[in-house]
Legacy VTK file of the C-alpha trace (Angstrom):
# vtk DataFile Version 3.0
C-alpha trace
ASCII
DATASET POLYDATA
POINTS 327 float
126.015 76.824 103.226
128.872 78.770 101.265
126.097 79.622 98.674
123.394 81.242 101.235
126.357 83.494 103.093
127.755 84.458 99.139
124.364 85.515 98.428
123.668 86.950 101.827
126.464 88.960 101.502
127.783 87.191 104.765
130.353 84.882 106.593
130.098 81.169 106.788
129.932 81.436 110.691
127.202 84.179 110.188
124.419 81.902 108.472
125.610 79.068 111.171
124.678 81.130 113.575
121.018 82.105 112.253
120.913 77.724 111.693
121.240 77.603 114.910
119.118 80.134 116.823
121.792 82.320 117.860
120.949 85.467 119.525
124.226 87.339 118.626
122.645 88.058 114.951
121.394 91.452 114.173
117.687 91.264 112.991
118.543 92.604 109.294
121.319 90.017 108.777
119.422 87.552 110.132
116.431 87.991 107.571
119.112 88.562 104.856
120.417 85.166 105.443
116.612 83.435 105.936
115.866 84.654 102.318
119.069 83.687 100.738
117.865 79.999 102.307
114.151 80.179 100.869
115.641 81.437 97.743
118.258 78.850 97.282
115.955 75.985 99.172
118.538 75.586 101.505
118.262 73.168 104.339
120.338 72.024 106.860
121.899 68.442 106.668
120.709 66.599 109.750
123.486 63.573 108.999
126.559 66.218 108.676
125.013 68.266 111.612
124.987 65.057 113.630
128.394 64.090 112.633
129.785 67.162 114.389
127.758 67.875 117.180
127.188 63.953 117.875
124.109 64.574 118.315
121.054 63.145 115.924
118.725 65.416 116.939
116.332 62.013 116.791
114.351 60.445 119.823
113.292 56.809 119.864
110.059 55.720 121.568
108.657 51.839 121.620
105.329 51.607 121.908
103.117 48.835 121.113
100.238 47.967 118.381
97.096 49.495 120.042
94.025 51.677 119.866
93.658 52.027 123.651
92.942 55.246 124.267
95.724 56.118 127.608
99.121 54.734 125.098
97.809 56.276 122.087
97.282 59.641 124.124
100.361 59.555 125.760
102.172 58.704 122.153
100.567 61.837 120.593
101.804 64.327 123.621
105.554 62.661 123.094
105.228 63.664 119.788
104.079 67.164 120.429
106.700 67.490 123.295
109.721 66.721 121.095
108.451 68.703 118.241
108.609 71.642 120.704
111.774 70.838 122.000
113.234 71.039 118.520
113.689 66.779 118.153
112.340 64.280 115.726
110.400 61.008 116.729
111.396 57.514 115.202
108.630 54.810 116.453
109.385 51.151 117.015
105.422 49.720 117.377
105.566 46.012 118.423
102.752 43.518 118.372
103.815 41.996 121.647
105.515 43.560 124.280
107.593 40.394 125.664
111.323 40.474 126.750
112.948 39.341 123.263
110.470 41.956 121.183
111.234 44.887 123.780
114.869 44.323 123.783
114.961 44.133 119.847
112.960 47.072 119.768
115.563 48.937 121.492
118.372 47.829 119.737
117.205 48.479 116.078
116.503 52.110 117.439
120.124 52.182 118.788
121.454 51.183 115.397
119.703 54.339 114.085
121.471 56.363 116.333
118.807 58.084 118.092
119.679 60.341 121.087
117.685 58.943 123.972
114.600 56.259 124.077
111.103 56.504 125.684
109.373 53.371 126.457
105.663 53.114 126.577
105.196 49.465 128.315
102.822 49.240 131.118
103.192 45.169 130.896
105.148 43.200 133.598
107.295 41.374 130.959
107.932 44.689 129.229
109.095 46.705 132.330
111.555 43.293 133.048
113.108 43.530 129.307
113.785 47.326 130.359
116.395 46.272 133.116
118.301 44.739 130.737
119.272 47.407 128.414
122.840 48.165 128.195
124.278 50.521 130.603
124.590 54.486 129.470
121.934 54.396 126.939
119.829 57.002 127.929
115.996 55.842 128.273
112.857 56.413 129.799
109.704 54.636 130.637
106.439 56.519 130.450
103.000 55.595 131.735
104.722 52.646 134.144
107.987 51.166 134.288
110.000 48.848 136.826
110.549 50.396 140.520
113.283 52.302 140.945
115.236 50.601 137.681
114.840 53.634 135.257
113.974 56.971 135.250
109.850 56.995 135.297
107.012 59.307 134.064
103.673 58.523 135.143
100.329 59.449 136.712
99.503 58.232 139.927
97.362 55.113 139.666
97.484 54.333 143.037
95.720 58.142 144.085
93.816 57.947 141.462
91.951 54.805 142.525
91.687 55.655 146.260
90.105 58.833 144.893
87.522 57.029 143.288
86.485 54.589 145.809
86.687 56.994 148.831
84.000 59.088 146.705
81.893 55.905 146.495
82.504 55.412 150.266
81.388 59.418 151.099
78.460 58.709 148.942
77.317 55.877 151.835
77.905 53.033 149.989
78.853 50.072 152.133
81.280 48.748 149.966
82.636 48.991 146.320
83.092 46.603 144.137
85.814 46.575 141.756
86.164 45.473 137.387
89.791 45.349 137.141
92.305 45.482 134.046
94.732 42.573 133.120
96.653 40.829 136.009
100.098 41.764 134.121
99.519 45.422 133.329
101.108 47.424 136.110
98.579 49.775 136.048
95.740 47.405 136.900
97.758 46.135 139.471
98.338 49.781 140.686
94.629 50.326 140.655
93.377 47.332 142.423
96.042 48.403 145.684
94.677 51.567 145.646
91.065 50.868 145.972
92.274 47.860 148.029
94.298 50.084 150.216
91.057 52.365 150.428
88.246 49.964 151.391
90.698 48.773 154.157
91.430 52.378 155.801
87.707 52.511 156.117
87.360 49.205 157.861
85.811 47.318 154.812
86.890 44.072 153.522
87.457 44.304 150.069
84.786 41.927 147.701
86.950 39.730 144.963
88.254 41.962 141.610
86.237 41.238 138.475
89.127 41.018 136.264
88.736 42.497 132.244
90.588 42.851 129.525
90.496 46.731 129.040
87.424 46.420 126.234
83.834 47.361 126.563
82.720 43.581 125.960
84.718 42.627 128.956
82.927 45.042 131.100
79.583 43.887 129.456
80.144 40.448 130.362
81.319 41.747 134.371
78.440 43.617 134.177
75.811 41.161 134.068
77.578 38.949 136.689
77.196 42.368 138.862
73.740 43.075 138.442
72.646 39.766 139.167
73.917 40.745 143.260
71.195 42.817 144.780
74.270 43.636 146.995
75.971 45.566 144.597
75.493 49.495 144.620
78.709 51.004 143.904
81.441 49.945 141.195
84.847 51.268 140.860
86.169 49.880 136.855
89.854 49.929 135.974
89.045 52.068 132.656
86.195 53.606 130.710
85.366 51.167 128.012
85.005 48.535 130.516
82.702 51.030 132.306
80.590 51.520 129.293
80.216 47.713 128.895
79.228 47.669 132.896
76.658 50.383 132.347
74.880 48.811 129.552
74.687 45.398 131.391
72.965 47.359 134.007
70.590 49.388 131.941
69.647 45.768 130.699
69.210 44.438 133.983
67.003 47.156 134.815
69.298 48.359 137.603
69.047 52.467 137.489
72.405 54.516 137.666
73.220 56.287 139.539
69.441 55.079 141.393
70.152 51.409 142.200
74.308 51.452 141.439
76.980 54.068 140.990
79.981 53.477 138.272
83.151 55.201 138.240
85.038 54.762 135.481
89.135 55.852 134.897
90.950 57.672 131.927
87.915 60.627 131.008
88.120 59.360 127.587
86.449 62.407 125.181
82.963 60.145 125.232
82.813 59.866 128.748
80.416 62.788 129.076
78.219 61.638 126.716
77.954 58.154 127.942
74.099 57.518 129.383
74.402 58.448 132.257
77.533 60.758 131.849
80.435 58.726 133.570
81.900 60.053 136.514
85.753 58.674 136.347
89.431 59.862 136.781
90.758 62.424 134.658
94.745 61.133 133.472
96.477 64.328 131.533
98.229 61.695 129.114
99.229 64.699 126.848
100.798 65.945 130.351
102.357 62.639 130.825
103.858 62.628 127.630
105.644 66.163 127.611
107.252 64.987 131.280
108.508 62.177 129.843
110.161 63.924 127.065
111.376 66.411 129.577
112.614 63.439 131.999
114.675 61.990 128.965
116.321 65.029 127.982
117.287 65.565 131.570
118.706 61.754 131.550
120.812 62.830 128.443
122.093 66.411 129.931
122.481 65.546 133.595
125.260 63.927 135.804
122.232 63.163 138.684
121.399 59.615 138.646
118.655 58.318 139.045
117.110 61.942 137.715
113.661 62.350 140.203
110.498 60.999 138.153
108.003 62.876 137.128
104.888 62.097 138.722
101.305 63.741 137.142
98.320 63.908 139.701
95.248 62.290 138.452
91.827 64.208 138.678
88.473 62.790 140.150
85.590 64.151 137.721
82.215 63.656 139.054
79.685 63.480 136.645
75.789 62.135 136.722
77.004 58.052 136.529
77.489 58.607 140.701
75.121 59.293 143.667
74.319 58.133 147.421
72.525 54.335 147.973
68.820 54.145 148.019
LINES 1 328
327 0 1 2 3 4 5 6 7 8 9 10 11 12 13 14 15 16 17 18 19 20 21 22 23 24 25 26 27 28 29 30 31 32 33 34 35 36 37 38 39 40 41 42 43 44 45 46 47 48 49 50 51 52 53 54 55 56 57 58 59 60 61 62 63 64 65 66 67 68 69 70 71 72 73 74 75 76 77 78 79 80 81 82 83 84 85 86 87 88 89 90 91 92 93 94 95 96 97 98 99 100 101 102 103 104 105 106 107 108 109 110 111 112 113 114 115 116 117 118 119 120 121 122 123 124 125 126 127 128 129 130 131 132 133 134 135 136 137 138 139 140 141 142 143 144 145 146 147 148 149 150 151 152 153 154 155 156 157 158 159 160 161 162 163 164 165 166 167 168 169 170 171 172 173 174 175 176 177 178 179 180 181 182 183 184 185 186 187 188 189 190 191 192 193 194 195 196 197 198 199 200 201 202 203 204 205 206 207 208 209 210 211 212 213 214 215 216 217 218 219 220 221 222 223 224 225 226 227 228 229 230 231 232 233 234 235 236 237 238 239 240 241 242 243 244 245 246 247 248 249 250 251 252 253 254 255 256 257 258 259 260 261 262 263 264 265 266 267 268 269 270 271 272 273 274 275 276 277 278 279 280 281 282 283 284 285 286 287 288 289 290 291 292 293 294 295 296 297 298 299 300 301 302 303 304 305 306 307 308 309 310 311 312 313 314 315 316 317 318 319 320 321 322 323 324 325 326
């Protein structure tokens, strides 16, 4: 920094102000300092700055090894928001979201000196683990988490499922069948709750949900079971990948979509408009959820208010050609 100051003909303090983005530097002086930094190939030492400020400008993310569209897209949203806020991201990716693995990942990130941690942990076991994280560590759950235990940024899964179910009922279907996600996923539980409550409000007894594993293969297998029933005219599927399998099974069984059966998915993956037919689905704004999770963590780090208010992203029903009135 002293070399930069000497070359630019300014004080050490002026160089510091330029590096920290202070507005109290004349434009001409700022350009001289930046030119000197480029000529000397000078970069601020993040370790030294952390020692002075007590902040590493690094945040940790606990995620898991997955190709599922939702968690992967949420992680991308967090990374982009962190970059815009001037933070680096360190990721601890887990093979399993059991209690021991989650707590170990949190501890590893703490040892690296991160300023705070975001956890993408949608399963019950991981959510319970967050309740045992040491006090005083800024931590936010993203997508799903333990109720009222840690700050949470999430999409309103209940409202999204209710909107999907209501759409099918308003088209005139007598009931709506449900292909659910895995039983230990909090989002799957919330979607079941929204579907069931909407049917009950309409005076309809909910049929027993069929449980898949988020994959198109499980949707295909369960779709064949539903295709065998003549009384099935409307299906709400808990994610778009399983909906893809359901559509294939219905096609193979000779059931017209939406003439014989209407299908609604959840997520609005990029391929959803290109399904045959294009899929009606509930859109989750994963990028916005990641951004709100990042901002919530920054609030948690800076604010004296505890707990800070959760950040909820509203879902959107996107109506396409896979739904229609029953014959």
